[in-house]
All heavy atoms as a GROMACS GRO file, in nm:
protein
  587
    1MET      N    1   0.083  -0.119   0.000
    1MET     CA    2   0.000   0.000   0.000
    1MET      C    3   0.088   0.125   0.000
    1MET      O    4   0.194   0.126   0.062
    1MET     CB    5  -0.089   0.004   0.124
    1MET     CG    6  -0.195  -0.103   0.128
    1MET     SD    7  -0.321  -0.074   0.256
    1MET     CE    8  -0.230  -0.099   0.404
    2LYS      N    9   0.040   0.228  -0.062
    2LYS     CA   10   0.109   0.356  -0.057
    2LYS      C   11   0.092   0.415   0.083
    2LYS      O   12  -0.018   0.416   0.138
    2LYS     CB   13   0.053   0.452  -0.160
    2LYS     CG   14   0.080   0.411  -0.302
    2LYS     CD   15   0.025   0.515  -0.398
    2LYS     CE   16   0.049   0.475  -0.541
    2LYS     NZ   17  -0.008   0.573  -0.633
    3SER      N   18   0.198   0.466   0.140
    3SER     CA   19   0.193   0.514   0.277
    3SER      C   20   0.112   0.643   0.291
    3SER      O   21   0.054   0.669   0.395
    3SER     CB   22   0.334   0.535   0.331
    3SER     OG   23   0.401   0.632   0.253
    4GLU      N   24   0.104   0.725   0.192
    4GLU     CA   25   0.033   0.853   0.201
    4GLU      C   26  -0.114   0.843   0.163
    4GLU      O   27  -0.191   0.935   0.188
    4GLU     CB   28   0.102   0.956   0.110
    4GLU     CG   29   0.246   0.981   0.143
    4GLU     CD   30   0.263   1.041   0.281
    4GLU    OE1   31   0.182   1.128   0.318
    4GLU    OE2   32   0.357   1.000   0.351
    5THR      N   33  -0.158   0.732   0.104
    5THR     CA   34  -0.293   0.720   0.052
    5THR      C   35  -0.392   0.663   0.153
    5THR      O   36  -0.504   0.711   0.164
    5THR     CB   37  -0.293   0.630  -0.073
    5THR    OG1   38  -0.198   0.681  -0.165
    5THR    CG2   39  -0.428   0.626  -0.138
    6HIS      N   40  -0.352   0.563   0.230
    6HIS     CA   41  -0.445   0.491   0.316
    6HIS      C   42  -0.432   0.535   0.462
    6HIS      O   43  -0.324   0.568   0.508
    6HIS     CB   44  -0.417   0.340   0.305
    6HIS     CG   45  -0.435   0.288   0.166
    6HIS    ND1   46  -0.558   0.267   0.111
    6HIS    CD2   47  -0.346   0.257   0.071
    6HIS    CE1   48  -0.544   0.222  -0.013
    6HIS    NE2   49  -0.414   0.216  -0.040
    7PRO      N   50  -0.545   0.532   0.536
    7PRO     CA   51  -0.539   0.568   0.678
    7PRO      C   52  -0.468   0.459   0.758
    7PRO      O   53  -0.455   0.345   0.713
    7PRO     CB   54  -0.686   0.579   0.718
    7PRO     CG   55  -0.760   0.496   0.620
    7PRO     CD   56  -0.680   0.503   0.492
    8ASP      N   57  -0.426   0.493   0.879
    8ASP     CA   58  -0.360   0.398   0.968
    8ASP      C   59  -0.459   0.291   1.012
    8ASP      O   60  -0.569   0.323   1.059
    8ASP     CB   61  -0.306   0.474   1.089
    8ASP     CG   62  -0.234   0.384   1.186
    8ASP    OD1   63  -0.171   0.286   1.140
    8ASP    OD2   64  -0.240   0.410   1.307
    9TYR      N   65  -0.422   0.165   0.997
    9TYR     CA   66  -0.507   0.051   1.031
    9TYR      C   67  -0.443  -0.018   1.149
    9TYR      O   68  -0.332  -0.069   1.139
    9TYR     CB   69  -0.514  -0.041   0.908
    9TYR     CG   70  -0.623  -0.145   0.909
    9TYR    CD1   71  -0.755  -0.109   0.922
    9TYR    CD2   72  -0.591  -0.279   0.895
    9TYR    CE1   73  -0.854  -0.205   0.921
    9TYR    CE2   74  -0.689  -0.376   0.894
    9TYR     CZ   75  -0.821  -0.337   0.906
    9TYR     OH   76  -0.920  -0.432   0.906
   10HIS      N   77  -0.511  -0.019   1.266
   10HIS     CA   78  -0.450  -0.065   1.390
   10HIS      C   79  -0.551  -0.137   1.478
   10HIS      O   80  -0.670  -0.141   1.447
   10HIS     CB   81  -0.392   0.056   1.464
   10HIS     CG   82  -0.492   0.168   1.474
   10HIS    ND1   83  -0.502   0.265   1.379
   10HIS    CD2   84  -0.589   0.193   1.565
   10HIS    CE1   85  -0.601   0.348   1.412
   10HIS    NE2   86  -0.655   0.305   1.524
   11MET      N   87  -0.504  -0.191   1.590
   11MET     CA   88  -0.590  -0.264   1.684
   11MET      C   89  -0.656  -0.167   1.781
   11MET      O   90  -0.591  -0.077   1.836
   11MET     CB   91  -0.509  -0.367   1.763
   11MET     CG   92  -0.454  -0.481   1.680
   11MET     SD   93  -0.581  -0.583   1.605
   11MET     CE   94  -0.648  -0.665   1.748
   12ILE      N   95  -0.789  -0.184   1.803
   12ILE     CA   96  -0.863  -0.109   1.903
   12ILE      C   97  -0.946  -0.208   1.983
   12ILE      O   98  -0.964  -0.323   1.943
   12ILE     CB   99  -0.956  -0.001   1.842
   12ILE    CG1  100  -1.068  -0.065   1.759
   12ILE    CG2  101  -0.878   0.100   1.762
   12ILE    CD1  102  -1.181   0.032   1.728
   13THR      N  103  -1.000  -0.163   2.096
   13THR     CA  104  -1.090  -0.244   2.177
   13THR      C  105  -1.230  -0.185   2.165
   13THR      O  106  -1.248  -0.064   2.177
   13THR     CB  107  -1.045  -0.241   2.325
   13THR    OG1  108  -0.912  -0.289   2.333
   13THR    CG2  109  -1.135  -0.328   2.410
   14VAL      N  110  -1.328  -0.271   2.141
   14VAL     CA  111  -1.468  -0.227   2.132
   14VAL      C  112  -1.539  -0.276   2.257
   14VAL      O  113  -1.536  -0.394   2.290
   14VAL     CB  114  -1.537  -0.285   2.006
   14VAL    CG1  115  -1.683  -0.243   2.002
   14VAL    CG2  116  -1.464  -0.239   1.881
   15GLN      N  117  -1.605  -0.182   2.330
   15GLN     CA  118  -1.678  -0.217   2.451
   15GLN      C  119  -1.827  -0.209   2.423
   15GLN      O  120  -1.880  -0.104   2.386
   15GLN     CB  121  -1.642  -0.124   2.566
   15GLN     CG  122  -1.712  -0.160   2.695
   15GLN     CD  123  -1.665  -0.075   2.811
   15GLN    OE1  124  -1.574   0.005   2.798
   15GLN    NE2  125  -1.727  -0.092   2.925
   16MET      N  126  -1.896  -0.323   2.439
   16MET     CA  127  -2.041  -0.331   2.415
   16MET      C  128  -2.116  -0.268   2.532
   16MET      O  129  -2.058  -0.236   2.635
   16MET     CB  130  -2.082  -0.477   2.399
   16MET     CG  131  -2.001  -0.552   2.294
   16MET     SD  132  -2.040  -0.503   2.130
   16MET     CE  133  -2.163  -0.623   2.091
   17THR      N  134  -2.247  -0.251   2.518
   17THR     CA  135  -2.328  -0.189   2.621
   17THR      C  136  -2.336  -0.273   2.748
   17THR      O  137  -2.355  -0.220   2.856
   17THR     CB  138  -2.471  -0.162   2.571
   17THR    OG1  139  -2.528  -0.284   2.526
   17THR    CG2  140  -2.472  -0.061   2.460
   18ASP      N  141  -2.320  -0.405   2.737
   18ASP     CA  142  -2.324  -0.492   2.855
   18ASP      C  143  -2.189  -0.503   2.925
   18ASP      O  144  -2.175  -0.575   3.023
   18ASP     CB  145  -2.376  -0.630   2.819
   18ASP     CG  146  -2.285  -0.705   2.722
   18ASP    OD1  147  -2.184  -0.649   2.677
   18ASP    OD2  148  -2.317  -0.822   2.692
   19GLY      N  149  -2.088  -0.432   2.876
   19GLY     CA  150  -1.956  -0.432   2.938
   19GLY      C  151  -1.857  -0.528   2.876
   19GLY      O  152  -1.738  -0.521   2.906
   20SER      N  153  -1.904  -0.620   2.792
   20SER     CA  154  -1.811  -0.713   2.728
   20SER      C  155  -1.724  -0.637   2.626
   20SER      O  156  -1.764  -0.535   2.573
   20SER     CB  157  -1.887  -0.827   2.659
   20SER     OG  158  -1.970  -0.776   2.558
   21LYS      N  159  -1.604  -0.690   2.605
   21LYS     CA  160  -1.508  -0.622   2.517
   21LYS      C  161  -1.451  -0.722   2.417
   21LYS      O  162  -1.445  -0.842   2.445
   21LYS     CB  163  -1.392  -0.565   2.597
   21LYS     CG  164  -1.431  -0.458   2.695
   21LYS     CD  165  -1.311  -0.407   2.772
   21LYS     CE  166  -1.351  -0.301   2.871
   21LYS     NZ  167  -1.236  -0.249   2.946
   22PHE      N  168  -1.412  -0.673   2.301
   22PHE     CA  169  -1.338  -0.753   2.205
   22PHE      C  170  -1.243  -0.661   2.128
   22PHE      O  171  -1.262  -0.541   2.123
   22PHE     CB  172  -1.431  -0.830   2.110
   22PHE     CG  173  -1.512  -0.743   2.018
   22PHE    CD1  174  -1.465  -0.710   1.892
   22PHE    CD2  175  -1.637  -0.695   2.057
   22PHE    CE1  176  -1.541  -0.631   1.807
   22PHE    CE2  177  -1.712  -0.616   1.972
   22PHE     CZ  178  -1.664  -0.584   1.847
   23GLN      N  179  -1.141  -0.720   2.071
   23GLN     CA  180  -1.044  -0.643   1.995
   23GLN      C  181  -1.064  -0.667   1.846
   23GLN      O  182  -1.098  -0.777   1.804
   23GLN     CB  183  -0.902  -0.680   2.034
   23GLN     CG  184  -0.863  -0.629   2.171
   23GLN     CD  185  -0.715  -0.637   2.193
   23GLN    OE1  186  -0.648  -0.722   2.138
   23GLN    NE2  187  -0.663  -0.546   2.275
   24THR      N  188  -1.044  -0.560   1.769
   24THR     CA  189  -1.057  -0.568   1.625
   24THR      C  190  -0.963  -0.466   1.562
   24THR      O  191  -0.912  -0.378   1.630
   24THR     CB  192  -1.203  -0.543   1.580
   24THR    OG1  193  -1.213  -0.567   1.441
   24THR    CG2  194  -1.248  -0.402   1.612
   25ARG      N  195  -0.944  -0.478   1.435
   25ARG     CA  196  -0.863  -0.380   1.362
   25ARG      C  197  -0.955  -0.274   1.303
   25ARG      O  198  -1.064  -0.304   1.257
   25ARG     CB  199  -0.783  -0.449   1.253
   25ARG     CG  200  -0.677  -0.542   1.310
   25ARG     CD  201  -0.601  -0.615   1.203
   25ARG     NE  202  -0.543  -0.529   1.102
   25ARG     CZ  203  -0.420  -0.477   1.105
   25ARG    NH1  204  -0.341  -0.504   1.206
   25ARG    NH2  205  -0.374  -0.401   1.007
   26SER      N  206  -0.910  -0.148   1.305
   26SER     CA  207  -0.994  -0.038   1.260
   26SER      C  208  -0.908   0.082   1.222
   26SER      O  209  -0.791   0.090   1.259
   26SER     CB  210  -1.091   0.002   1.372
   26SER     OG  211  -1.166   0.115   1.334
   27THR      N  212  -0.969   0.177   1.154
   27THR     CA  213  -0.903   0.304   1.126
   27THR      C  214  -0.950   0.410   1.225
   27THR      O  215  -0.904   0.523   1.221
   27THR     CB  216  -0.935   0.352   0.983
   27THR    OG1  217  -1.077   0.364   0.968
   27THR    CG2  218  -0.879   0.256   0.880
   28TRP      N  219  -1.044   0.374   1.316
   28TRP     CA  220  -1.097   0.467   1.415
   28TRP      C  221  -0.994   0.491   1.525
   28TRP      O  222  -0.930   0.398   1.574
   28TRP     CB  223  -1.225   0.411   1.477
   28TRP     CG  224  -1.286   0.500   1.580
   28TRP    CD1  225  -1.371   0.604   1.558
   28TRP    CD2  226  -1.264   0.496   1.720
   28TRP    NE1  227  -1.406   0.663   1.676
   28TRP    CE2  228  -1.340   0.598   1.778
   28TRP    CE3  229  -1.188   0.416   1.803
   28TRP    CZ2  230  -1.342   0.623   1.913
   28TRP    CZ3  231  -1.190   0.441   1.939
   28TRP    CH2  232  -1.267   0.543   1.993
   29GLY      N  233  -0.977   0.613   1.571
   29GLY     CA  234  -0.892   0.645   1.686
   29GLY      C  235  -0.745   0.612   1.663
   29GLY      O  236  -0.696   0.615   1.551
   30LYS      N  237  -0.679   0.581   1.774
   30LYS     CA  238  -0.537   0.548   1.771
   30LYS      C  239  -0.518   0.406   1.825
   30LYS      O  240  -0.608   0.349   1.885
   30LYS     CB  241  -0.459   0.647   1.857
   30LYS     CG  242  -0.463   0.789   1.806
   30LYS     CD  243  -0.378   0.879   1.894
   30LYS     CE  244  -0.373   1.019   1.840
   30LYS     NZ  245  -0.490   1.098   1.865
   31GLU      N  246  -0.401   0.352   1.807
   31GLU     CA  247  -0.366   0.219   1.855
   31GLU      C  248  -0.397   0.208   2.004
   31GLU      O  249  -0.357   0.292   2.084
   31GLU     CB  250  -0.217   0.191   1.832
   31GLU     CG  251  -0.169   0.058   1.883
   31GLU     CD  252  -0.199  -0.057   1.789
   31GLU    OE1  253  -0.207  -0.033   1.667
   31GLU    OE2  254  -0.214  -0.170   1.838
   32GLY      N  255  -0.477   0.106   2.043
   32GLY     CA  256  -0.508   0.082   2.183
   32GLY      C  257  -0.628   0.158   2.237
   32GLY      O  258  -0.666   0.137   2.352
   33ASP      N  259  -0.691   0.247   2.159
   33ASP     CA  260  -0.810   0.320   2.205
   33ASP      C  261  -0.926   0.225   2.227
   33ASP      O  262  -0.932   0.117   2.169
   33ASP     CB  263  -0.851   0.427   2.104
   33ASP     CG  264  -0.765   0.553   2.111
   33ASP    OD1  265  -0.682   0.561   2.203
   33ASP    OD2  266  -0.782   0.639   2.024
   34THR      N  267  -1.024   0.269   2.310
   34THR     CA  268  -1.144   0.190   2.336
   34THR      C  269  -1.264   0.263   2.278
   34THR      O  270  -1.289   0.379   2.311
   34THR     CB  271  -1.164   0.169   2.487
   34THR    OG1  272  -1.051   0.098   2.538
   34THR    CG2  273  -1.289   0.086   2.514
   35LEU      N  274  -1.339   0.196   2.191
   35LEU     CA  275  -1.462   0.248   2.132
   35LEU      C  276  -1.578   0.196   2.215
   35LEU      O  277  -1.600   0.075   2.221
   35LEU     CB  278  -1.476   0.203   1.987
   35LEU     CG  279  -1.605   0.238   1.915
   35LEU    CD1  280  -1.622   0.390   1.904
   35LEU    CD2  281  -1.607   0.176   1.777
   36THR      N  282  -1.650   0.285   2.284
   36THR     CA  283  -1.763   0.246   2.368
   36THR      C  284  -1.891   0.266   2.288
   36THR      O  285  -1.920   0.375   2.242
   36THR     CB  286  -1.767   0.332   2.496
   36THR    OG1  287  -1.641   0.320   2.561
   36THR    CG2  288  -1.877   0.284   2.589
   37LEU      N  289  -1.969   0.158   2.272
   37LEU     CA  290  -2.091   0.163   2.193
   37LEU      C  291  -2.210   0.203   2.278
   37LEU      O  292  -2.223   0.161   2.393
   37LEU     CB  293  -2.118   0.027   2.129
   37LEU     CG  294  -2.011  -0.026   2.034
   37LEU    CD1  295  -2.052  -0.163   1.982
   37LEU    CD2  296  -1.990   0.070   1.919
   38ASP      N  297  -2.300   0.286   2.222
   38ASP     CA  298  -2.426   0.321   2.287
   38ASP      C  299  -2.535   0.223   2.247
   38ASP      O  300  -2.625   0.194   2.325
   38ASP     CB  301  -2.470   0.462   2.248
   38ASP     CG  302  -2.375   0.569   2.299
   38ASP    OD1  303  -2.314   0.546   2.405
   38ASP    OD2  304  -2.363   0.673   2.234
   39ILE      N  305  -2.529   0.175   2.124
   39ILE     CA  306  -2.628   0.080   2.072
   39ILE      C  307  -2.551  -0.034   2.007
   39ILE      O  308  -2.459  -0.011   1.929
   39ILE     CB  309  -2.720   0.146   1.968
   39ILE    CG1  310  -2.799   0.258   2.033
   39ILE    CG2  311  -2.813   0.044   1.904
   39ILE    CD1  312  -2.882   0.339   1.936
   40ASP      N  313  -2.589  -0.156   2.038
   40ASP     CA  314  -2.527  -0.273   1.976
   40ASP      C  315  -2.633  -0.381   1.958
   40ASP      O  316  -2.747  -0.363   2.001
   40ASP     CB  317  -2.407  -0.322   2.056
   40ASP     CG  318  -2.442  -0.370   2.196
   40ASP    OD1  319  -2.555  -0.414   2.218
   40ASP    OD2  320  -2.355  -0.364   2.283
   41PRO      N  321  -2.601  -0.493   1.894
   41PRO     CA  322  -2.701  -0.596   1.868
   41PRO      C  323  -2.770  -0.653   1.992
   41PRO      O  324  -2.879  -0.706   1.983
   41PRO     CB  325  -2.621  -0.705   1.797
   41PRO     CG  326  -2.510  -0.633   1.731
   41PRO     CD  327  -2.475  -0.521   1.825
   42SER      N  328  -2.710  -0.639   2.110
   42SER     CA  329  -2.773  -0.694   2.230
   42SER      C  330  -2.886  -0.605   2.282
   42SER      O  331  -2.968  -0.651   2.362
   42SER     CB  332  -2.668  -0.715   2.340
   42SER     OG  333  -2.615  -0.592   2.382
   43VAL      N  334  -2.894  -0.479   2.240
   43VAL     CA  335  -2.999  -0.389   2.291
   43VAL      C  336  -3.084  -0.326   2.180
   43VAL      O  337  -3.187  -0.267   2.208
   43VAL     CB  338  -2.940  -0.276   2.378
   43VAL    CG1  339  -2.873  -0.332   2.500
   43VAL    CG2  340  -2.843  -0.190   2.299
   44HIS      N  341  -3.043  -0.336   2.054
   44HIS     CA  342  -3.116  -0.270   1.946
   44HIS      C  343  -3.241  -0.350   1.909
   44HIS      O  344  -3.235  -0.471   1.895
   44HIS     CB  345  -3.024  -0.255   1.824
   44HIS     CG  346  -3.079  -0.160   1.723
   44HIS    ND1  347  -3.174  -0.195   1.631
   44HIS    CD2  348  -3.053  -0.028   1.702
   44HIS    CE1  349  -3.204  -0.091   1.556
   44HIS    NE2  350  -3.132   0.011   1.598
   45PRO      N  351  -3.356  -0.284   1.893
   45PRO     CA  352  -3.481  -0.354   1.860
   45PRO      C  353  -3.476  -0.435   1.732
   45PRO      O  354  -3.548  -0.533   1.719
   45PRO     CB  355  -3.584  -0.241   1.847
   45PRO     CG  356  -3.526  -0.125   1.916
   45PRO     CD  357  -3.377  -0.141   1.911
   46ALA      N  358  -3.391  -0.398   1.637
   46ALA     CA  359  -3.384  -0.474   1.512
   46ALA      C  360  -3.334  -0.616   1.537
   46ALA      O  361  -3.371  -0.708   1.465
   46ALA     CB  362  -3.290  -0.403   1.414
   47TRP      N  363  -3.251  -0.636   1.639
   47TRP     CA  364  -3.199  -0.769   1.670
   47TRP      C  365  -3.270  -0.835   1.786
   47TRP      O  366  -3.269  -0.955   1.800
   47TRP     CB  367  -3.049  -0.761   1.701
   47TRP     CG  368  -2.966  -0.734   1.581
   47TRP    CD1  369  -2.931  -0.824   1.484
   47TRP    CD2  370  -2.910  -0.611   1.542
   47TRP    NE1  371  -2.856  -0.762   1.388
   47TRP    CE2  372  -2.840  -0.630   1.421
   47TRP    CE3  373  -2.910  -0.483   1.598
   47TRP    CZ2  374  -2.772  -0.530   1.357
   47TRP    CZ3  375  -2.842  -0.383   1.533
   47TRP    CH2  376  -2.775  -0.407   1.413
   48THR      N  377  -3.332  -0.756   1.875
   48THR     CA  378  -3.396  -0.813   1.993
   48THR      C  379  -3.544  -0.841   1.972
   48THR      O  380  -3.608  -0.899   2.057
   48THR     CB  381  -3.381  -0.719   2.115
   48THR    OG1  382  -3.444  -0.594   2.084
   48THR    CG2  383  -3.236  -0.699   2.150
   49GLY      N  384  -3.601  -0.797   1.859
   49GLY     CA  385  -3.742  -0.821   1.831
   49GLY      C  386  -3.833  -0.724   1.903
   49GLY      O  387  -3.951  -0.752   1.922
   50GLY      N  388  -3.780  -0.611   1.944
   50GLY     CA  389  -3.860  -0.511   2.014
   50GLY      C  390  -3.967  -0.450   1.926
   50GLY      O  391  -3.961  -0.458   1.803
   51LYS      N  392  -4.065  -0.390   1.990
   51LYS     CA  393  -4.173  -0.327   1.915
   51LYS      C  394  -4.129  -0.190   1.866
   51LYS      O  395  -4.066  -0.115   1.938
   51LYS     CB  396  -4.296  -0.312   2.004
   51LYS     CG  397  -4.353  -0.444   2.050
   51LYS     CD  398  -4.469  -0.423   2.143
   51LYS     CE  399  -4.592  -0.398   2.060
   51LYS     NZ  400  -4.714  -0.387   2.138
   52SER      N  401  -4.162  -0.159   1.743
   52SER     CA  402  -4.133  -0.026   1.691
   52SER      C  403  -4.264   0.052   1.685
   52SER      O  404  -4.370  -0.003   1.664
   52SER     CB  405  -4.071  -0.034   1.552
   52SER     OG  406  -4.162  -0.090   1.462
   53SER      N  407  -4.253   0.181   1.706
   53SER     CA  408  -4.372   0.265   1.700
   53SER      C  409  -4.337   0.392   1.626
   53SER      O  410  -4.225   0.441   1.633
   53SER     CB  411  -4.422   0.298   1.841
   53SER     OG  412  -4.323   0.369   1.911
   54MET      N  413  -4.436   0.444   1.555
   54MET     CA  414  -4.416   0.568   1.483
   54MET      C  415  -4.446   0.684   1.576
   54MET      O  416  -4.554   0.690   1.635
   54MET     CB  417  -4.508   0.573   1.360
   54MET     CG  418  -4.482   0.694   1.274
   54MET     SD  419  -4.581   0.694   1.128
   54MET     CE  420  -4.726   0.776   1.188
   55LEU      N  421  -4.353   0.774   1.592
   55LEU     CA  422  -4.373   0.890   1.677
   55LEU      C  423  -4.424   1.006   1.593
   55LEU      O  424  -4.368   1.038   1.490
   55LEU     CB  425  -4.242   0.930   1.744
   55LEU     CG  426  -4.180   0.825   1.836
   55LEU    CD1  427  -4.044   0.876   1.887
   55LEU    CD2  428  -4.270   0.795   1.952
   56ASP      N  429  -4.533   1.066   1.637
   56ASP     CA  430  -4.590   1.180   1.567
   56ASP      C  431  -4.534   1.306   1.632
   56ASP      O  432  -4.590   1.359   1.727
   56ASP     CB  433  -4.742   1.177   1.577
   56ASP     CG  434  -4.807   1.289   1.498
   56ASP    OD1  435  -4.737   1.354   1.419
   56ASP    OD2  436  -4.927   1.311   1.516
   57THR      N  437  -4.421   1.353   1.581
   57THR     CA  438  -4.359   1.472   1.639
   57THR      C  439  -4.419   1.596   1.576
   57THR      O  440  -4.414   1.616   1.456
   57THR     CB  441  -4.207   1.472   1.616
   57THR    OG1  442  -4.183   1.462   1.477
   57THR    CG2  443  -4.142   1.356   1.688
   58GLY      N  444  -4.477   1.679   1.657
   58GLY     CA  445  -4.532   1.805   1.610
   58GLY      C  446  -4.662   1.790   1.533
   58GLY      O  447  -4.700   1.880   1.461
   59GLY      N  448  -4.732   1.678   1.544
   59GLY     CA  449  -4.860   1.660   1.478
   59GLY      C  450  -4.851   1.648   1.327
   59GLY      O  451  -4.942   1.687   1.254
   60GLN      N  452  -4.740   1.595   1.275
   60GLN     CA  453  -4.721   1.587   1.131
   60GLN      C  454  -4.823   1.494   1.065
   60GLN      O  455  -4.872   1.524   0.956
   60GLN     CB  456  -4.579   1.542   1.099
   60GLN     CG  457  -4.475   1.645   1.138
   60GLN     CD  458  -4.334   1.598   1.110
   60GLN    OE1  459  -4.313   1.493   1.053
   60GLN    NE2  460  -4.238   1.678   1.150
   61VAL      N  461  -4.854   1.382   1.130
   61VAL     CA  462  -4.952   1.290   1.073
   61VAL      C  463  -5.090   1.354   1.072
   61VAL      O  464  -5.163   1.347   0.972
   61VAL     CB  465  -4.954   1.157   1.151
   61VAL    CG1  466  -5.066   1.067   1.103
   61VAL    CG2  467  -4.820   1.087   1.140
   62ALA      N  468  -5.127   1.422   1.179
   62ALA     CA  469  -5.256   1.490   1.186
   62ALA      C  470  -5.266   1.600   1.081
   62ALA      O  471  -5.369   1.617   1.017
   62ALA     CB  472  -5.278   1.547   1.325
   63ARG      N  473  -5.157   1.673   1.063
   63ARG     CA  474  -5.156   1.780   0.962
   63ARG      C  475  -5.170   1.722   0.822
   63ARG      O  476  -5.242   1.775   0.738
   63ARG     CB  477  -5.027   1.860   0.974
   63ARG     CG  478  -5.026   1.984   0.891
   63ARG     CD  479  -4.907   2.069   0.920
   63ARG     NE  480  -4.804   1.989   0.984
   63ARG     CZ  481  -4.681   2.029   1.006
   63ARG    NH1  482  -4.644   2.147   0.971
   63ARG    NH2  483  -4.593   1.950   1.064
   64PHE      N  484  -5.102   1.610   0.794
   64PHE     CA  485  -5.115   1.544   0.664
   64PHE      C  486  -5.259   1.500   0.640
   64PHE      O  487  -5.315   1.522   0.532
   64PHE     CB  488  -5.020   1.424   0.656
   64PHE     CG  489  -5.033   1.347   0.528
   64PHE    CD1  490  -4.962   1.386   0.416
   64PHE    CD2  491  -5.116   1.236   0.518
   64PHE    CE1  492  -4.973   1.317   0.297
   64PHE    CE2  493  -5.127   1.165   0.400
   64PHE     CZ  494  -5.056   1.206   0.288
   65ASN      N  495  -5.318   1.435   0.741
   65ASN     CA  496  -5.457   1.389   0.726
   65ASN      C  497  -5.554   1.506   0.708
   65ASN      O  498  -5.652   1.495   0.636
   65ASN     CB  499  -5.498   1.305   0.847
   65ASN     CG  500  -5.431   1.170   0.846
   65ASN    OD1  501  -5.393   1.118   0.741
   65ASN    ND2  502  -5.413   1.112   0.964
   66LYS      N  503  -5.527   1.618   0.771
   66LYS     CA  504  -5.612   1.735   0.757
   66LYS      C  505  -5.604   1.789   0.614
   66LYS      O  506  -5.705   1.827   0.555
   66LYS     CB  507  -5.568   1.843   0.855
   66LYS     CG  508  -5.651   1.969   0.850
   66LYS     CD  509  -5.600   2.068   0.953
   66LYS     CE  510  -5.672   2.201   0.939
   66LYS     NZ  511  -5.618   2.303   1.030
   67ARG      N  512  -5.484   1.789   0.556
   67ARG     CA  513  -5.467   1.844   0.421
   67ARG      C  514  -5.514   1.747   0.313
   67ARG      O  515  -5.574   1.787   0.214
   67ARG     CB  516  -5.320   1.876   0.395
   67ARG     CG  517  -5.270   1.993   0.479
   67ARG     CD  518  -5.123   2.011   0.463
   67ARG     NE  519  -5.095   2.085   0.341
   67ARG     CZ  520  -4.973   2.106   0.294
   67ARG    NH1  521  -4.870   2.056   0.356
   67ARG    NH2  522  -4.956   2.175   0.184
   68PHE      N  523  -5.486   1.620   0.330
   68PHE     CA  524  -5.510   1.522   0.222
   68PHE      C  525  -5.608   1.412   0.260
   68PHE      O  526  -5.624   1.316   0.186
   68PHE     CB  527  -5.377   1.460   0.179
   68PHE     CG  528  -5.276   1.560   0.135
   68PHE    CD1  529  -5.166   1.587   0.215
   68PHE    CD2  530  -5.291   1.629   0.016
   68PHE    CE1  531  -5.070   1.680   0.175
   68PHE    CE2  532  -5.197   1.722  -0.023
   68PHE     CZ  533  -5.086   1.748   0.056
   69GLY      N  534  -5.674   1.422   0.374
   69GLY     CA  535  -5.763   1.316   0.421
   69GLY      C  536  -5.884   1.295   0.333
   69GLY      O  537  -5.938   1.184   0.323
   70GLY      N  538  -5.932   1.398   0.264
   70GLY     CA  539  -6.051   1.387   0.180
   70GLY      C  540  -6.025   1.329   0.044
   70GLY      O  541  -6.118   1.300  -0.032
   71LEU      N  542  -5.900   1.310   0.007
   71LEU     CA  543  -5.866   1.257  -0.125
   71LEU      C  544  -5.889   1.107  -0.130
   71LEU      O  545  -5.861   1.036  -0.034
   71LEU     CB  546  -5.721   1.287  -0.160
   71LEU     CG  547  -5.680   1.434  -0.171
   71LEU    CD1  548  -5.532   1.445  -0.198
   71LEU    CD2  549  -5.758   1.502  -0.281
   72SER      N  550  -5.938   1.059  -0.240
   72SER     CA  551  -5.951   0.914  -0.259
   72SER      C  552  -5.918   0.881  -0.404
   72SER      O  553  -5.929   0.965  -0.492
   72SER     CB  554  -6.090   0.867  -0.222
   72SER     OG  555  -6.184   0.919  -0.315
   73LEU      N  556  -5.883   0.759  -0.428
   73LEU     CA  557  -5.847   0.716  -0.563
   73LEU      C  558  -5.967   0.660  -0.640
   73LEU      O  559  -5.956   0.636  -0.760
   73LEU     CB  560  -5.737   0.609  -0.556
   73LEU     CG  561  -5.605   0.660  -0.494
   73LEU    CD1  562  -5.508   0.544  -0.481
   73LEU    CD2  563  -5.545   0.770  -0.578
   74SER      N  564  -6.075   0.635  -0.572
   74SER     CA  565  -6.192   0.577  -0.640
   74SER      C  566  -6.273   0.685  -0.710
   74SER      O  567  -6.275   0.802  -0.669
   74SER     CB  568  -6.280   0.504  -0.538
   74SER     OG  569  -6.328   0.596  -0.443
   75LYS      N  570  -6.341   0.645  -0.820
   75LYS     CA  571  -6.427   0.738  -0.893
   75LYS      C  572  -6.560   0.748  -0.824
   75LYS      O  573  -6.614   0.650  -0.774
   75LYS     CB  574  -6.447   0.688  -1.036
   75LYS     CG  575  -6.320   0.693  -1.117
   75LYS     CD  576  -6.344   0.647  -1.259
   75LYS     CE  577  -6.217   0.650  -1.340
   75LYS     NZ  578  -6.239   0.607  -1.477
   76LYS      N  579  -6.617   0.866  -0.825
   76LYS     CA  580  -6.748   0.887  -0.760
   76LYS      C  581  -6.859   0.892  -0.859
   76LYS      O  582  -6.852   0.923  -0.969
   76LYS     CB  583  -6.745   1.015  -0.680
   76LYS     CG  584  -6.651   1.004  -0.563
   76LYS     CD  585  -6.658   1.129  -0.479
   76LYS     CE  586  -6.566   1.116  -0.360
   76LYS     NZ  587  -6.565   1.227  -0.275
   0.00000   0.00000   0.00000
């Protein structure tokens, strides 16, 4: 590899949310740094089967229904 083209590839420690750790190679941080995860497969709903819900922030769904609720695709 060209020395000026590629980032430094080194060993880091990744700490999961449950406290477990593993070592991997990465371009993140410096040699020996610890990457602490906020979300990982042990807590994320996509892997744990958690329920997802749509949040209506600021009444966006209600505003959409108010503007376009009367529209239909069927002929009258």
